[in-house]
C-alpha distance (Angstrom), angle and dihedral (degrees) to the residues before:
residue distance angle dihedral
M1 . . .
K2 3.81 . .
A3 3.87 91.9 .
N4 3.78 90.0 52.3
V5 3.82 91.6 58.8
L6 3.77 98.9 35.5
L7 3.86 99.9 51.1
P8 3.96 95.0 55.4
T9 3.73 89.9 45.4
L10 3.88 91.7 50.5
L11 3.76 91.2 47.4
T12 3.78 94.1 49.8
L13 3.88 92.0 50.7
T14 3.83 90.8 48.7
L15 3.88 91.0 50.3
L16 3.78 89.7 48.3
N17 3.73 93.7 49.7
A18 3.77 92.2 48.2
C19 3.89 90.2 54.0
A20 3.73 95.2 48.5
P21 3.78 114.1 111.8
R22 3.80 116.6 -109.8
A23 3.73 120.2 -125.5
A24 3.87 113.3 -116.1
P25 3.87 114.3 -114.2
P26 3.76 113.5 -101.6
A27 3.96 113.5 -92.0
A28 3.74 112.8 -99.4
A29 3.83 114.4 -102.2
P30 3.80 119.1 -108.6
P31 3.71 113.5 -102.3
P32 3.84 113.5 -95.8
A33 3.79 118.8 -100.3
E34 3.72 119.7 -103.5
P35 3.81 109.2 -87.8
T36 3.73 113.6 -118.7
S37 3.87 95.4 -164.7
P38 3.78 131.2 48.2
A39 3.67 116.9 -75.1
P40 3.89 117.3 -100.1
A41 3.79 117.1 -99.4
A42 3.82 93.1 -118.5
V43 3.83 119.2 59.3
P44 3.85 113.7 -135.9
P45 3.82 117.9 -117.7
P46 3.66 116.2 -91.7
A47 3.90 116.1 -81.5
G48 3.84 89.3 -123.5
D49 3.79 131.1 57.1
W50 3.83 113.7 -47.2
R51 3.87 89.0 -126.7
D52 3.77 88.8 66.6
A53 3.88 96.3 54.6
P54 3.73 114.5 102.1
L55 3.72 119.1 -98.2
T56 3.71 119.4 -100.4
P57 3.83 106.7 -105.0
G58 3.89 115.7 -105.8
T59 3.79 141.4 67.6
W60 3.81 140.0 -102.5
R61 3.80 114.6 -111.6
W62 3.81 123.0 -172.5
S63 3.90 121.5 -149.4
A64 3.84 140.5 162.0
A65 3.79 116.0 -141.6
S66 3.86 124.0 171.2
G67 3.83 88.1 -8.4
Q68 3.72 92.1 -56.4
S69 3.85 118.4 125.8
A70 3.79 110.9 -143.4
A71 3.80 140.0 173.0
S72 3.79 119.8 -158.2
F73 3.78 128.9 -167.8
E74 3.85 109.3 -148.1
R75 3.75 149.0 150.4
A76 3.75 119.4 -125.9
G77 3.75 112.0 -84.7
E78 3.86 93.7 9.0
P79 3.74 135.1 97.8
P80 3.81 116.3 -97.5
L81 3.83 116.6 -81.5
V82 3.79 93.2 -158.5
I83 3.80 130.9 18.2
L84 3.85 125.6 -172.4
R85 3.82 108.5 -170.4
C86 3.77 134.7 169.8
A87 3.84 98.7 -124.6
V88 3.83 93.7 -176.3
P89 3.83 128.4 -9.7
G90 3.87 105.2 -72.0
T91 3.86 95.9 17.0
I92 3.77 124.5 86.5
Q93 3.89 127.0 -171.4
L94 3.67 119.8 -149.4
T95 3.91 107.9 -160.2
H96 3.92 124.3 -171.2
A97 3.78 119.6 -168.0
A98 3.87 110.9 -116.8
A99 3.63 129.0 -162.6
P100 3.01 119.6 -150.1
V101 3.82 93.6 32.9
I102 3.88 112.1 -100.7
T103 3.73 110.4 -147.1
Q104 3.80 102.8 175.2
P105 3.94 123.8 71.5
T106 3.75 101.3 -87.3
P107 3.88 131.6 -166.5
L108 3.83 112.7 -98.4
A109 3.79 124.4 -178.6
V110 3.76 130.1 -165.2
T111 3.85 113.3 -157.1
T112 3.86 117.1 -163.8
S113 3.74 137.2 163.0
S114 3.75 89.9 -87.9
G115 3.70 98.2 48.3
T116 3.83 151.0 -68.5
F117 3.83 120.6 -61.2
P118 3.88 113.5 -162.8
L119 3.76 114.5 -151.0
I120 3.78 140.8 175.6
T121 3.73 120.5 -137.7
D122 3.75 125.7 -122.8
P123 3.82 120.8 -104.0
A124 3.72 109.9 -81.3
I125 3.76 115.9 -90.5
A126 3.79 115.8 -136.7
G127 3.75 113.8 -101.7
T128 3.81 95.4 19.7
S129 3.75 125.0 116.3
G130 3.74 100.0 -158.3
V131 3.80 145.6 58.3
T132 3.73 119.0 -103.5
V133 3.75 134.9 -160.0
T134 3.84 116.5 -163.3
L135 3.90 110.8 -149.3
P136 3.80 135.9 179.0
A137 3.76 108.3 -108.6
R138 3.74 91.6 -117.2
A139 3.86 95.6 52.2
R140 3.80 110.4 136.2
V141 3.96 91.8 -127.1
L142 3.79 89.9 66.1
D143 3.84 93.6 53.7
A144 3.80 87.9 45.1
M145 3.81 92.1 54.4
A146 3.91 92.3 45.7
F147 3.83 93.5 49.3
S148 3.84 102.1 31.2
R149 3.82 110.1 128.9
G150 3.79 104.2 -97.0
R151 3.76 100.1 -42.3
F152 3.94 147.8 14.5
V153 3.82 133.9 -162.6
I154 3.75 130.5 -125.2
E155 3.81 114.0 -158.7
V156 3.67 122.6 -171.5
A157 3.88 117.4 -173.6
G158 3.69 110.0 -100.7
L159 3.93 94.8 11.1
T160 3.83 135.3 96.5
P161 3.85 109.6 -92.1
S162 3.80 114.8 -108.5
Y163 3.71 114.4 -132.7
L164 3.80 102.9 -158.3
P165 3.89 131.6 -179.0
A166 3.80 116.7 -122.3
W167 3.71 100.8 -122.9
P168 3.89 130.0 170.2
E169 3.79 93.9 -100.3
I170 3.75 90.0 76.3
A171 3.74 94.3 54.4
R172 3.86 91.3 46.8
V173 3.78 90.9 58.1
I174 3.81 92.5 47.1
E175 3.80 92.9 49.7
D176 3.83 92.2 43.9
C177 3.76 90.0 56.0
R178 3.75 96.7 45.3
């Protein structure tokens, strides 16, 4: 009896869906005008969804030095762009390379598939060339980075956003530090 009622209903819904008009794709945006001044140092985020932006070239590498578990995102032959390090048990430092050197506390945002997490960097440490955020090992942003659907973004005010893959090295550092 249930099949006799369900089948005609499904057929009717399928036919109605096939007859529904399709929305026209959005018109292409006109090409941007030629810039007359030099381009800004920071590239604005893509016009579409951040999940459609190409990944920043590089790979995650895990290491343990002096008892500290660390994951670094780097390109071959270059210094790391991002380092996630267990500074002391229970505390994780997220460091993003910065050029020019940023000496003041700066807004930093981590966007994952579960949301955006606004943060403020720590005051600059003499002799370092990046911005650092110190977080408790149980901070929600860390789990969001580890379990983001394929990628996440780190945006530092004034710098190009870093579109990074969510690889297991991140989760390992977090778990080692807890």
